[in-house]
N, C-alpha and C positions, 0 to 999 in steps of 0.2 A: 504494500500500500504506500503510494507516494503522493504527496500533495505539494503544489507549488506555493511557496511562501511569499517571495517577492523577487523582483529582478526581471530583466528582459532577455531575449535570446542574444542580443548583441553584447550584453554584459555577462558576468558569471551568474549562474542560476543557483538558487538555494532550494533544496528539497528537504522536506520533513519526511524522514523514513522511519517507519516502525520496525524495530529490529526483532524483538521477540517478547512474548508474554512470559513473565516470571511466575513462579509457583504461587506467589501471594496475589495474583491477578492485578499486578500493577504493570504499567507499560514502561518498558525501557526503550528510549528513543534517542536518535542522534540526528544532528543536522550536518549534512555534508555539502561541500562546495563542488560544483560540477561546471566544467567549461562549456561554452556554447558548442552545439553540434551542427554539422552540415549534413543534409540528406545524401545518402549514398545513391549512385546511379543504379537504376533497376535494370536487370537483364531482360532481354526480350522473351516473352512467353513462348513456349514451344508451340502452342496452338495458333499463335499469330504467324509462325513461320511455315505453316502448312503450304506446300505447293510452290514455294518461292525458288526452289532450285531449278536450274535450266533443264535438267534431264526430265524431271517430273512435269514441268510445263510443256516440254516438247511432246511427251507421251500423251498428255491430256489434249493438246491441240490436234494431234494425229487422230485420236479416238473421236473427237467431235467432228472432224472432217469426214471420217469414214461412216460413222453411225448417224450423224446429225444431232439435233437438239433433243433433249428429253421432253416429255409432254408438258411438264410444268414450266420449262424454259420457253416452249412455244406459246403457252398461255401468257407468260410475262411479256413476250415480244408483241403479242396482240394488244395487251393492255397499254404498252408503251406507244404503239402505233396510234392508238386512239387518243393518247395524251393523259392517261390516268397513272401518273408516276407514283402517287401516294398509295394507290390501290395495289400497284405492282410490288411496292416495298412491303406492304402488309402481307401480301400473298407469299412473297419470298421468305419473309420472317417466319411465317407459319410452317413453311416447308423445310427451311434450313435450320431453324432453332435459335438463331441469334440475330440481333439487329445489325451487328458489324458485318456478318457474312451476307446478310440480305442486301445491305447497301453496296457491297462489292459486287454481288451478282447483278443488281440493278444497273450498275455502271457498265458491267460487261455486256449485258443485254442491250443497253442503250447504244453502245458502240456498234453492236451488230446491226441494230436498226439503222444507224447512220450509214453504215457500209451498204446496206440494202438500198437506201435512198440514193446514194451516189452512183450505184451501178445502173440504175434506171435511166 
């Protein structure tokens, strides 16, 4: 259990720290001086690195060329053609499970729609 007594992050901080309970149920405590800390840089999550390698990306592109789009991707393309981007995002979120993945998929599908428009 730690409680901030006074001070700011730029100065030294003082914390009240409960050390232990003695047998007589009195609290033994001490005040210790702690220097200001800086946040450590976070490592990238493994889930965020999915499919970023060139070999994996090349295999996925090859599969989509050969087999075409999945049914939910085709529906997203139709929604984007009509101009219902928000609805496409909600649909992708339901299918993929996370907002971040849904946004990435919507961007991917919108690029496909733009390519289709430029081909015509």
